[in-house]
MMTF fields as JSON, N, C-alpha, C and O atoms, coordinates in Angstrom:
{
  "mmtfVersion": "1.0.0",
  "mmtfProducer": "UNKNOWN",
  "numBonds": 379,
  "numAtoms": 380,
  "numGroups": 95,
  "numChains": 1,
  "numModels": 1,
  "chainsPerModel": [1],
  "groupsPerChain": [95],
  "chainIdList": ["A"],
  "bondAtomList": [4, 2, 8, 6, 12, 10, 16, 14, 20, 18, 24, 22, 28, 26, 32, 30, 36, 34, 40, 38, 44, 42, 48, 46, 52, 50, 56, 54, 60, 58, 64, 62, 68, 66, 72, 70, 76, 74, 80, 78, 84, 82, 88, 86, 92, 90, 96, 94, 100, 98, 104, 102, 108, 106, 112, 110, 116, 114, 120, 118, 124, 122, 128, 126, 132, 130, 136, 134, 140, 138, 144, 142, 148, 146, 152, 150, 156, 154, 160, 158, 164, 162, 168, 166, 172, 170, 176, 174, 180, 178, 184, 182, 188, 186, 192, 190, 196, 194, 200, 198, 204, 202, 208, 206, 212, 210, 216, 214, 220, 218, 224, 222, 228, 226, 232, 230, 236, 234, 240, 238, 244, 242, 248, 246, 252, 250, 256, 254, 260, 258, 264, 262, 268, 266, 272, 270, 276, 274, 280, 278, 284, 282, 288, 286, 292, 290, 296, 294, 300, 298, 304, 302, 308, 306, 312, 310, 316, 314, 320, 318, 324, 322, 328, 326, 332, 330, 336, 334, 340, 338, 344, 342, 348, 346, 352, 350, 356, 354, 360, 358, 364, 362, 368, 366, 372, 370, 376, 374],
  "bondOrderList": [1, 1, 1, 1, 1, 1, 1, 1, 1, 1, 1, 1, 1, 1, 1, 1, 1, 1, 1, 1, 1, 1, 1, 1, 1, 1, 1, 1, 1, 1, 1, 1, 1, 1, 1, 1, 1, 1, 1, 1, 1, 1, 1, 1, 1, 1, 1, 1, 1, 1, 1, 1, 1, 1, 1, 1, 1, 1, 1, 1, 1, 1, 1, 1, 1, 1, 1, 1, 1, 1, 1, 1, 1, 1, 1, 1, 1, 1, 1, 1, 1, 1, 1, 1, 1, 1, 1, 1, 1, 1, 1, 1, 1, 1],
  "groupList": [{"groupName": "UNK", "atomNameList": ["N", "CA", "C", "O"], "elementList": ["N", "C", "C", "O"], "formalChargeList": [0, 0, 0, 0], "bondAtomList": [1, 0, 2, 1, 3, 2], "bondOrderList": [1, 1, 2], "singleLetterCode": "X", "chemCompType": "L-PEPTIDE LINKING"}],
  "groupTypeList": [0, 0, 0, 0, 0, 0, 0, 0, 0, 0, 0, 0, 0, 0, 0, 0, 0, 0, 0, 0, 0, 0, 0, 0, 0, 0, 0, 0, 0, 0, 0, 0, 0, 0, 0, 0, 0, 0, 0, 0, 0, 0, 0, 0, 0, 0, 0, 0, 0, 0, 0, 0, 0, 0, 0, 0, 0, 0, 0, 0, 0, 0, 0, 0, 0, 0, 0, 0, 0, 0, 0, 0, 0, 0, 0, 0, 0, 0, 0, 0, 0, 0, 0, 0, 0, 0, 0, 0, 0, 0, 0, 0, 0, 0, 0],
  "groupIdList": [1, 2, 3, 4, 5, 6, 7, 8, 9, 10, 11, 12, 13, 14, 15, 16, 17, 18, 19, 20, 21, 22, 23, 24, 25, 26, 27, 28, 29, 30, 31, 32, 33, 34, 35, 36, 37, 38, 39, 40, 41, 42, 43, 44, 45, 46, 47, 48, 49, 50, 51, 52, 53, 54, 55, 56, 57, 58, 59, 60, 61, 62, 63, 64, 65, 66, 67, 68, 69, 70, 71, 72, 73, 74, 75, 76, 77, 78, 79, 80, 81, 82, 83, 84, 85, 86, 87, 88, 89, 90, 91, 92, 93, 94, 95],
  "secStructList": [7, 7, 7, 7, 7, 7, 7, 3, 3, 7, 1, 1, 1, 7, 1, 1, 1, 1, 2, 2, 2, 2, 2, 2, 2, 2, 2, 6, 1, 7, 2, 2, 2, 2, 2, 2, 2, 2, 2, 2, 2, 2, 2, 2, 2, 1, 2, 2, 2, 2, 2, 2, 2, 2, 2, 2, 2, 2, 1, 3, 3, 7, 6, 6, 1, 2, 2, 2, 2, 6, 6, 6, 6, 1, 7, 7, 7, 6, 6, 7, 7, 7, 7, 7, 7, 1, 1, 2, 2, 2, 2, 6, 6, 6, 7],
  "xCoordList": [-9.868, -11.261, -12.092, -11.923, -12.958, -13.79, -14.914, -15.445, -15.255, -16.332, -17.68, -17.974, -18.49, -19.799, -20.756, -20.902, -21.387, -22.313, -23.683, -24.252, -24.216, -25.539, -26.434, -25.969, -27.703, -28.692, -29.082, -29.604, -28.827, -29.188, -29.801, -29.622, -30.523, -31.011, -29.819, -28.932, -29.788, -28.66, -28.741, -29.8, -27.612, -27.547, -26.826, -26.809, -26.234, -25.513, -26.297, -26.196, -27.069, -27.837, -29.314, -30.0, -29.786, -31.105, -31.959, -31.518, -33.187, -34.132, -35.291, -35.687, -35.84, -36.953, -36.578, -36.363, -36.501, -36.126, -34.846, -34.325, -34.339, -33.095, -33.256, -32.271, -34.489, -34.732, -34.09, -33.338, -34.379, -33.85, -32.329, -31.648, -31.8, -30.347, -29.691, -28.633, -30.321, -29.792, -29.84, -28.896, -30.941, -31.037, -30.001, -29.389, -29.808, -28.812, -27.396, -26.599, -27.077, -25.747, -25.548, -24.456, -26.585, -26.469, -26.288, -25.428, -27.093, -27.017, -26.054, -25.906, -25.401, -24.452, -25.099, -24.532, -26.312, -27.098, -27.447, -27.555, -27.622, -28.014, -29.382, -30.326, -29.509, -30.767, -31.944, -33.097, -31.678, -32.766, -33.607, -34.801, -32.993, -33.741, -34.774, -35.917, -34.378, -35.325, -36.398, -37.556, -36.028, -37.017, -38.064, -39.258, -37.606, -38.535, -39.443, -40.64, -38.878, -39.692, -40.751, -41.889, -40.399, -41.374, -42.457, -43.629, -42.083, -43.077, -43.996, -45.209, -43.424, -44.23, -45.204, -46.376, -44.728, -45.603, -46.678, -47.796, -46.353, -47.352, -48.487, -49.659, -48.139, -49.161, -49.92, -51.01, -49.374, -50.081, -50.96, -51.806, -50.793, -51.647, -51.6, -52.377, -50.713, -50.605, -49.736, -49.537, -49.22, -48.412, -47.007, -46.319, -46.573, -45.231, -45.041, -44.01, -46.007, -45.913, -45.942, -45.177, -46.816, -46.902, -45.598, -45.087, -45.063, -43.806, -42.665, -41.827, -42.624, -41.587, -41.632, -40.596, -42.823, -42.953, -42.617, -42.019, -42.995, -42.643, -41.124, -40.551, -40.482, -39.022, -38.347, -37.311, -38.92, -38.331, -38.321, -37.415, -39.318, -39.36, -38.596, -38.159, -38.429, -37.741, -36.223, -35.478, -35.765, -34.33, -33.692, -34.192, -32.601, -31.951, -31.219, -30.876, -30.991, -30.279, -28.78, -28.259, -28.099, -26.642, -26.064, -25.855, -25.805, -25.362, -23.934, -23.544, -23.142, -21.752, -21.662, -20.754, -22.583, -22.503, -23.554, -23.665, -24.329, -25.428, -24.924, -25.393, -23.995, -23.504, -22.699, -22.641, -22.083, -21.203, -21.97, -21.458, -23.182, -23.885, -25.181, -25.888, -25.522, -26.774, -26.783, -27.841, -25.634, -25.611, -25.233, -24.778, -25.401, -24.966, -25.827, -25.383, -27.06, -27.91, -27.951, -28.655, -27.216, -27.189, -26.302, -25.503, -26.457, -25.677, -24.211, -23.895, -23.335, -21.902, -21.35, -21.349, -20.884, -20.4, -18.913, -18.389, -18.217, -16.771, -16.423, -15.384, -17.255, -16.983, -17.809, -17.967, -18.319, -19.193, -18.399, -17.407, -18.834, -18.167, -18.7, -19.896, -17.803, -18.197, -18.862, -18.232, -20.137, -20.891, -21.263, -22.116, -20.643, -20.943, -20.395, -19.318, -21.11, -20.64, -19.361, -19.157, -18.529, -17.246, -17.414, -16.728, -18.305, -18.553, -20.035, -20.801, -20.421, -21.84, -22.417, -23.591, -21.638, -22.114, -22.466, -23.458, -21.681, -21.955, -23.243, -23.893, -23.609, -24.768, -26.059, -26.972, -26.153, -27.375, -27.293, -28.23, -26.23, -26.069, -27.018, -27.283, -27.537, -28.425, -29.868, -30.678, -30.212, -31.59, -31.834, -32.952],
  "yCoordList": [-45.217, -45.32, -45.689, -45.091, -46.638, -47.099, -46.1, -45.474, -45.973, -45.061, -45.665, -46.81, -44.9, -45.377, -45.335, -44.3, -46.433, -46.548, -46.021, -46.466, -45.068, -44.525, -44.669, -44.652, -44.808, -44.924, -43.524, -42.732, -43.225, -41.932, -42.159, -43.215, -41.158, -41.2, -41.09, -40.265, -41.899, -41.892, -40.696, -40.386, -40.036, -38.968, -39.434, -38.719, -40.62, -41.139, -42.206, -42.293, -43.014, -44.086, -43.787, -44.463, -42.767, -42.218, -42.348, -41.989, -42.861, -42.906, -41.956, -41.209, -41.984, -41.097, -40.203, -39.003, -40.759, -39.975, -40.477, -39.814, -41.613, -42.133, -43.117, -43.489, -43.556, -44.485, -45.843, -46.358, -46.414, -47.753, -47.723, -48.662, -46.66, -46.527, -46.419, -47.002, -45.67, -45.556, -46.861, -47.208, -47.595, -48.909, -49.868, -50.644, -49.811, -50.667, -50.357, -51.269, -49.065, -48.685, -49.082, -49.502, -48.954, -49.285, -50.782, -51.195, -51.595, -53.048, -53.718, -54.94, -52.937, -53.435, -54.478, -55.534, -54.138, -54.973, -54.117, -52.896, -54.734, -54.006, -53.348, -54.031, -52.053, -51.346, -51.855, -51.604, -52.553, -53.077, -54.075, -54.226, -54.752, -55.7, -54.953, -55.396, -53.825, -53.024, -52.42, -52.314, -52.027, -51.48, -52.532, -52.238, -53.752, -54.841, -55.134, -55.366, -55.124, -55.371, -54.281, -54.592, -53.023, -51.944, -52.033, -51.791, -52.375, -52.525, -53.7, -53.609, -54.803, -55.969, -55.621, -55.994, -54.914, -54.519, -53.552, -53.569, -52.713, -51.777, -52.508, -52.197, -53.474, -54.18, -55.241, -55.645, -55.692, -56.707, -56.128, -56.84, -54.895, -54.332, -52.824, -52.212, -52.227, -50.782, -50.225, -49.013, -51.081, -50.587, -50.177, -49.479, -50.589, -50.254, -48.765, -48.218, -48.107, -46.669, -45.906, -44.962, -46.315, -45.651, -45.815, -44.848, -47.025, -47.275, -46.487, -45.931, -46.434, -45.692, -44.209, -43.608, -43.621, -42.199, -41.908, -40.876, -42.807, -42.629, -42.677, -41.848, -43.638, -43.733, -42.521, -42.071, -41.986, -40.815, -39.602, -38.773, -39.486, -38.36, -38.62, -37.674, -39.888, -40.223, -40.287, -39.783, -40.896, -41.095, -39.755, -39.057, -39.386, -38.107, -38.154, -39.224, -36.969, -36.843, -36.968, -36.561, -37.533, -37.641, -36.298, -36.062, -35.422, -34.066, -34.0, -32.985, -35.036, -35.018, -35.038, -34.432, -35.72, -35.873, -35.085, -35.245, -34.246, -33.564, -32.639, -32.728, -31.764, -30.816, -31.475, -30.969, -32.593, -33.254, -33.918, -33.992, -34.399, -35.185, -34.546, -35.166, -33.359, -32.74, -32.376, -32.388, -32.056, -31.569, -32.642, -32.302, -33.897, -34.942, -35.021, -35.573, -34.481, -34.526, -33.197, -33.071, -32.231, -30.937, -31.0, -31.921, -30.007, -29.92, -29.655, -28.742, -30.444, -30.285, -29.301, -29.583, -28.157, -27.129, -27.246, -26.441, -28.201, -28.3, -28.749, -28.347, -29.567, -30.044, -29.312, -29.801, -28.174, -27.429, -26.752, -26.072, -26.939, -26.353, -24.94, -24.687, -24.028, -22.653, -22.598, -22.894, -22.217, -22.193, -20.776, -20.594, -19.787, -18.419, -18.153, -18.645, -17.383, -17.102, -16.26, -15.416, -16.518, -15.821, -14.384, -13.475, -14.187, -12.831, -12.683, -13.641, -11.495, -11.195, -12.049, -12.416, -12.372, -13.134, -14.572, -15.113, -15.191, -16.558, -16.671, -17.717, -15.608, -15.654, -15.863, -16.53, -15.317, -15.389, -16.428, -16.533, -17.174, -18.095, -19.289, -19.912, -19.63, -20.776, -20.449, -21.368, -19.195, -18.833, -18.772, -18.479],
  "zCoordList": [-30.14, -29.75, -30.982, -32.044, -30.847, -31.951, -32.217, -31.3, -33.479, -33.88, -33.495, -33.839, -32.787, -32.364, -33.558, -34.208, -33.831, -34.957, -34.549, -33.552, -35.325, -35.034, -36.252, -37.391, -35.995, -37.071, -37.526, -36.742, -38.794, -39.369, -40.746, -41.353, -41.228, -42.605, -43.536, -43.315, -44.558, -45.471, -46.413, -46.958, -46.59, -47.573, -48.832, -49.834, -48.795, -49.954, -50.7, -51.924, -50.002, -50.62, -50.412, -49.645, -51.105, -50.863, -52.113, -53.205, -51.964, -53.074, -52.83, -53.725, -51.61, -51.29, -50.103, -50.28, -48.929, -47.749, -47.081, -46.183, -47.493, -46.943, -45.817, -45.179, -45.552, -44.445, -44.729, -43.902, -45.871, -46.192, -46.34, -45.928, -46.92, -47.024, -45.659, -45.426, -44.753, -43.396, -42.64, -41.931, -42.786, -42.147, -42.723, -41.989, -44.034, -44.671, -44.215, -43.995, -44.071, -43.605, -42.143, -41.759, -41.334, -39.911, -39.691, -38.913, -40.371, -40.197, -41.168, -41.145, -42.017, -43.011, -43.931, -44.209, -44.391, -45.302, -46.51, -46.392, -47.652, -48.851, -48.633, -48.238, -48.878, -48.634, -49.474, -49.123, -50.559, -51.391, -50.603, -50.864, -49.648, -48.812, -47.973, -47.858, -47.388, -46.611, -47.517, -47.113, -48.729, -49.663, -50.025, -50.085, -50.262, -50.577, -49.382, -49.553, -48.18, -46.979, -46.78, -46.428, -46.997, -46.862, -47.933, -47.646, -49.152, -50.23, -49.931, -50.124, -49.459, -49.101, -47.977, -48.034, -46.964, -45.842, -46.311, -45.795, -47.279, -47.801, -48.509, -48.299, -49.342, -50.116, -49.317, -49.721, -48.207, -47.425, -46.333, -45.792, -46.003, -44.962, -44.89, -44.157, -45.627, -45.624, -44.515, -44.438, -43.662, -42.543, -42.976, -42.232, -44.143, -44.616, -44.81, -44.42, -45.4, -45.629, -44.305, -44.109, -43.41, -42.106, -41.329, -40.763, -41.299, -40.604, -41.238, -40.527, -42.565, -43.281, -42.914, -42.631, -42.917, -42.596, -41.138, -40.835, -40.234, -38.826, -38.654, -37.947, -39.294, -39.206, -39.834, -39.344, -40.913, -41.571, -40.651, -40.733, -39.774, -38.851, -37.557, -36.902, -37.18, -35.932, -36.116, -35.275, -37.195, -37.417, -37.778, -38.66, -37.115, -37.424, -38.769, -39.274, -39.33, -40.604, -40.377, -39.339, -41.36, -41.318, -41.745, -42.936, -40.789, -41.104, -41.608, -42.185, -41.416, -41.877, -43.392, -43.96, -44.058, -45.506, -46.258, -47.474, -45.598, -46.271, -47.365, -48.5, -47.064, -48.06, -49.161, -50.282, -48.852, -49.803, -50.946, -52.062, -50.69, -51.691, -52.174, -52.968, -51.741, -52.155, -53.63, -54.259, -54.192, -55.564, -56.58, -57.671, -56.269, -57.196, -58.446, -59.453, -58.419, -59.592, -60.344, -61.346, -59.875, -60.551, -61.771, -61.938, -62.618, -63.839, -63.51, -62.747, -64.078, -63.858, -64.879, -66.077, -64.416, -65.326, -65.617, -66.387, -65.04, -65.245, -66.662, -67.186, -67.294, -68.646, -69.699, -70.818, -69.354, -70.247, -71.354, -71.092, -72.57, -73.725, -73.949, -73.802, -74.303, -74.576, -75.949, -76.964, -75.973, -77.229, -77.651, -78.52, -77.056, -77.454, -78.843, -79.179, -79.663, -81.027, -81.008, -80.136, -81.981, -82.057, -82.559, -82.09, -83.49, -83.966, -84.301, -84.206, -84.687, -84.947, -86.066, -86.006, -87.072, -88.217, -87.825, -88.313, -86.966, -86.534, -85.72, -85.726, -85.027, -84.17, -84.966, -84.48, -86.16, -86.959, -88.087, -88.879, -88.178, -89.299, -89.222, -90.25, -88.049, -87.916, -88.319, -88.439, -88.527, -88.834, -90.277, -90.702]
}
């Protein structure tokens, strides 16, 4: 059975709310094209921002990838070096 394609807000290609990324994923087009179209519509009449906000509230969120990509900008502690002083003397040597 083929996977049914649905329009959702993108959680992987997101700059502000994920509208342009979701449109890009749905139509299989680079989201930068939708971003340029919204910016152009904003500066030519102001309707770009209104349309963007309406779509942000109408289009559902992609719940499958929400937890997977929410922490991509957080601090990665896996490569963190231990910087605790080895003994009492090392702790005060920088002062």
